[in-house]
C-alpha positions in Angstrom: -14.3 -48.6 91.6 -15.5 -49.4 95.1 -19.0 -47.9 95.7 -17.9 -46.5 99.1 -16.2 -43.6 97.3 -19.4 -42.5 95.5 -22.0 -41.5 98.2 -24.9 -39.2 98.4 -25.0 -37.8 101.9 -24.2 -38.4 105.6 -27.2 -38.9 107.8 -27.2 -38.0 111.5 -23.9 -38.1 113.3 -22.9 -41.6 114.3 -20.7 -42.9 117.2 -17.9 -44.1 114.9 -14.4 -44.1 116.2 -11.9 -42.7 113.6 -8.2 -41.9 114.1 -8.1 -38.6 116.0 -11.8 -37.8 115.3 -14.9 -37.7 117.4 -17.5 -38.7 114.9 -20.4 -37.6 117.1 -19.3 -34.0 116.7 -18.3 -34.2 113.0 -20.2 -31.7 110.9 -22.8 -33.2 108.6 -22.0 -33.5 105.0 -24.6 -32.6 102.4 -22.9 -33.9 99.3 -19.8 -35.9 98.7 -17.6 -37.3 96.0 -19.3 -35.9 92.9 -21.2 -37.6 90.2 -20.3 -40.2 87.6 -20.5 -37.7 84.8 -19.7 -39.1 81.4 -18.1 -37.3 78.5 -19.1 -38.2 75.0 -16.6 -39.7 72.7 -17.4 -37.0 70.2 -15.6 -34.5 72.4 -12.3 -36.3 71.9 -13.0 -36.8 68.2 -13.7 -33.1 67.7 -10.6 -32.1 69.7 -8.3 -34.3 67.7 -9.9 -33.5 64.3 -9.6 -29.8 64.8 -6.2 -29.9 66.4 -7.5 -27.6 69.1 -5.9 -29.4 72.1 -4.3 -26.5 73.9 -2.0 -27.8 76.6 -0.1 -25.7 79.1 3.6 -26.7 79.4 3.1 -28.5 82.8 0.0 -30.4 81.8 0.0 -34.1 80.9 -0.1 -34.8 77.1 -3.2 -36.4 75.7 -3.3 -40.1 75.4 -2.1 -41.1 72.0 -5.0 -43.4 70.8 -7.2 -43.7 67.9 -10.2 -41.4 68.5 -12.5 -44.2 67.3 -11.2 -46.9 69.7 -12.3 -46.9 73.3 -10.1 -48.5 76.0 -9.4 -52.1 75.0 -10.6 -55.0 77.1 -11.0 -58.8 76.9 -13.4 -60.8 79.0 -11.8 -63.9 80.6 -14.2 -66.6 81.7 -12.3 -69.7 81.0 -10.0 -71.1 83.7 -7.1 -71.8 81.4 -7.1 -68.3 80.0 -7.3 -66.8 83.4 -4.3 -68.8 84.5 -2.3 -67.7 81.4 -3.2 -64.0 81.9 -2.2 -63.9 85.6 0.9 -66.0 85.0 2.1 -63.6 82.3 1.6 -60.6 84.5 3.4 -62.3 87.4 6.4 -63.1 85.2 6.6 -59.6 83.8 6.9 -58.3 87.4 4.4 -55.5 87.4 3.1 -53.1 88.3 -0.5 -54.2 87.5 -3.6 -52.0 87.6 -6.3 -53.7 89.6 -10.0 -53.0 90.2 -12.9 -55.1 91.4 -16.6 -54.8 90.7 -19.5 -56.4 92.5 -23.0 -56.1 93.9 -22.8 -53.7 96.8 -19.2 -54.8 97.0 -18.1 -55.5 100.6 -17.1 -58.4 102.8 -20.4 -60.1 101.9 -21.4 -58.1 98.8 -20.4 -60.4 96.0 -17.2 -59.6 94.1 -18.0 -60.8 90.5 -15.5 -59.2 88.2 -11.8 -58.4 88.6 -10.0 -56.1 86.1 -6.2 -56.5 85.5 -4.0 -54.4 83.2 -0.3 -54.8 82.7 1.3 -51.4 83.3 4.7 -52.4 82.0 3.5 -52.2 78.4 4.5 -49.3 76.1 1.3 -49.7 74.1 -1.0 -46.7 73.9 -4.1 -48.8 74.3 -3.2 -52.1 76.1 -5.8 -54.7 76.8 -7.5 -54.8 80.2 -8.3 -58.3 81.1 -11.6 -58.6 82.9 -11.7 -61.9 84.9 -15.3 -63.0 85.3 -14.9 -64.3 88.8 -18.6 -65.3 89.0 -18.3 -67.6 86.1 -14.8 -68.9 86.9 -15.9 -69.9 90.4 -13.9 -69.7 93.6 -11.4 -72.4 93.1 -10.6 -71.6 89.4 -10.2 -67.9 90.4 -7.9 -68.7 93.3 -5.8 -71.0 91.1 -5.4 -68.3 88.5 -5.0 -65.1 90.6 -3.9 -65.9 94.1 -0.1 -66.0 93.5 -0.2 -62.7 91.6 -2.4 -60.9 94.1 -0.5 -62.1 97.1 2.9 -61.6 95.6 5.3 -59.4 97.6 7.3 -58.8 94.3 4.6 -57.6 92.0 3.1 -54.2 92.8 -0.7 -53.9 92.3 -2.0 -50.3 91.8 -5.6 -49.6 92.9 -7.8 -46.6 93.6 -9.1 -47.2 97.1 -8.0 -50.7 98.0 -10.0 -51.1 101.2 -13.2 -52.7 99.9 -11.4 -54.8 97.2 -9.0 -56.2 99.9 -11.9 -57.0 102.2 -13.9 -58.8 99.6 -11.0 -60.8 98.2 -10.0 -62.0 101.6 -13.3 -62.9 103.1 -14.9 -64.3 99.9 -12.0 -65.9 98.2 -9.3 -66.4 100.8 -6.9 -64.1 98.9 -4.8 -61.7 101.0 -3.9 -58.8 98.7 -0.3 -57.6 99.3 2.2 -55.1 98.0 0.0 -52.3 96.7 -0.1 -48.6 95.9 -3.4 -46.9 96.6 -3.9 -43.9 94.3 -6.2 -42.2 96.9 -3.2 -42.2 99.2 -0.8 -41.2 96.4 -3.1 -38.2 95.6 -2.9 -37.1 99.2 0.9 -37.3 99.1 0.9 -35.1 96.0 -1.4 -32.6 97.7 1.1 -32.5 100.7 3.9 -32.0 98.2 2.2 -29.1 96.5 1.1 -27.6 99.8 -2.6 -27.9 98.8 -3.5 -30.5 101.5 -6.0 -29.3 104.0 -7.4 -31.4 106.8 -10.6 -29.5 106.8 -12.6 -27.6 104.1 -13.2 -23.9 104.1 -16.5 -24.4 105.9 -14.9 -26.5 108.6 -15.9 -30.0 107.5 -13.4 -32.8 107.6 -11.6 -33.7 104.4 -13.2 -36.6 102.5 -11.6 -39.2 100.3 -11.9 -38.1 96.6 -13.5 -40.3 94.0 -11.6 -41.4 90.9 -13.5 -39.1 88.6 -12.4 -36.0 90.5 -8.8 -37.1 90.7 -8.7 -37.9 86.9 -10.3 -34.5 86.2 -7.6 -32.8 88.2 -4.6 -34.7 86.9 -5.4 -36.0 83.4 -5.9 -33.9 80.2 -9.3 -33.3 78.8 -8.5 -35.7 75.9 -7.5 -38.4 78.3 -10.7 -38.0 80.3 -12.8 -38.0 77.2 -11.1 -41.2 76.0 -11.7 -43.0 79.3 -15.4 -42.1 78.9 -15.8 -43.5 75.4 -18.7 -46.0 75.2 -20.1 -45.2 78.6 -23.6 -44.0 79.5 -24.7 -41.0 81.5 -24.1 -42.8 84.8 -22.2 -45.8 86.1 -23.9 -49.1 85.3 -24.5 -50.0 88.9 -26.2 -46.6 89.5 -28.8 -47.5 86.9 -29.1 -51.2 87.9 -27.6 -52.2 91.3 -27.5 -55.9 90.2 -25.7 -55.3 86.9 -22.5 -56.9 88.1 -24.3 -60.2 88.8 -26.1 -60.4 85.5 -24.8 -62.7 82.8 -24.0 -62.1 80.1 -22.5 -58.8 81.3 -23.7 -55.8 79.3 -21.0 -54.3 76.9 -21.4 -51.0 78.6 -20.6 -52.5 82.0 -17.5 -54.2 80.6 -16.4 -51.0 79.1 -16.9 -49.2 82.4 -14.7 -51.8 84.2 -12.0 -51.6 81.5 -12.0 -47.8 81.7 -11.4 -47.9 85.4 -8.3 -50.1 84.9 -7.0 -47.8 82.1 -7.7 -44.8 84.3 -5.6 -46.3 87.1 -2.7 -46.7 84.6 -2.9 -43.1 83.4 -3.4 -41.7 86.8 -0.5 -43.5 88.3 1.8 -42.2 85.6 0.5 -38.6 86.0 0.9 -38.6 89.8 4.3 -40.3 89.6 5.6 -37.5 87.5 5.0 -34.9 90.2 8.1 -36.0 92.0 7.3 -36.1 95.7 9.9 -36.1 98.5 11.3 -39.4 99.8 9.5 -38.8 103.1 6.2 -38.5 101.4 7.0 -41.5 99.1 7.6 -43.7 102.2 4.5 -42.4 103.9 2.4 -43.1 100.8 3.8 -46.6 100.5 3.3 -47.4 104.2 -0.2 -45.9 104.4 -1.2 -47.8 101.2 -0.3 -51.1 103.0 -2.0 -50.0 106.2 -5.2 -49.3 104.2 -5.3 -52.9 103.1 -6.5 -53.8 106.6 -8.8 -50.9 107.3 -11.8 -53.0 106.5 -10.4 -56.5 106.0 -9.0 -56.8 109.6 -11.9 -55.5 111.5 -14.1 -58.0 113.4 -17.3 -56.5 112.1 -18.2 -55.9 108.4 -17.7 -52.3 107.2 -20.6 -51.0 105.1 -21.7 -47.5 104.1 -24.9 -48.0 106.3 -22.9 -48.7 109.4 -19.6 -46.9 109.0 -20.1 -43.9 106.8 -17.6 -41.6 108.4 -14.9 -44.3 108.7 -15.3 -44.9 105.0 -15.3 -41.2 103.9 -12.8 -39.5 106.3 -9.5 -38.9 104.6 -7.0 -39.6 107.4 -3.6 -37.9 106.9 -0.9 -40.1 105.7 1.5 -38.2 107.9 -0.4 -38.9 111.1 2.3 -40.7 113.2 -0.3 -42.7 115.1 -0.7 -44.8 111.9 3.0 -45.8 111.9 3.6 -47.4 115.3 6.5 -49.8 115.0 7.7 -48.2 111.8 10.0 -45.5 113.3 12.9 -44.6 111.2 10.9 -44.8 107.9 9.6 -41.3 108.1 12.6 -39.1 108.7 13.3 -35.7 107.2 12.5 -35.0 103.5 
């Protein structure tokens, strides 16, 4: 996941222009996004072994997987294999779960690994393909993945597309298109359930949620435990900021990248089952596309150090200012 969604604190107010928000008067934020807490695989094993999974009728069922098998992945570092993987996903028509990793990932922070998972499969534990972009090199990566990532026919599903789109375009000349952003989908669900608030109880502006928080809210305990199988107490890049540039990549880092792709697949399914209105669906789709250019299309590079509030402010998907030129799309529910 993009590091911009996992931050420690805002510093002093900055003069950053955000849609409908004077950042210089925005209240400070002491803590955001939560931690990269990891759940031991033994939790899932114990739950399954003792048959103590007590689900409420409206909860999502646990992921049907072997308790001893963590989310599957395959590292792809040969050009021919990368071409075959991307071609197969393109031909199946998607959707495809997508997530990028890199060192301080940004327009200039190197994107070194790209995770792809075919969401059309009915398998309980499908393989996430981890494209080693650093080893493949720019031209081999572009040859393999450009058509898939730029396709207007194949939907790509991400959690916070902004940094990934920025890095792909400015480092590899790949313009990501046709996406669903699960951060935006989560907000649509909150609007649908009447739980959306533009400000917190203490008056602070709503912040974008990180993936751990959304998974905790919408996936079962067993699913969350499975996603955390094989992971350490913290995200690999929290323990070692250069981990995504090291080769060979640590198994724990690969498992982390794979778990993100599997989490996107499970989360998309859970959020899709809520059944939002047509108006919210259109707003979510439009705003997902708009978010692609939030960082990518700016003249200056967006980093946490320079644009903290722009990164973290959760702009409403129903703010009509975002949809100039798109009138008629957002009619009545």
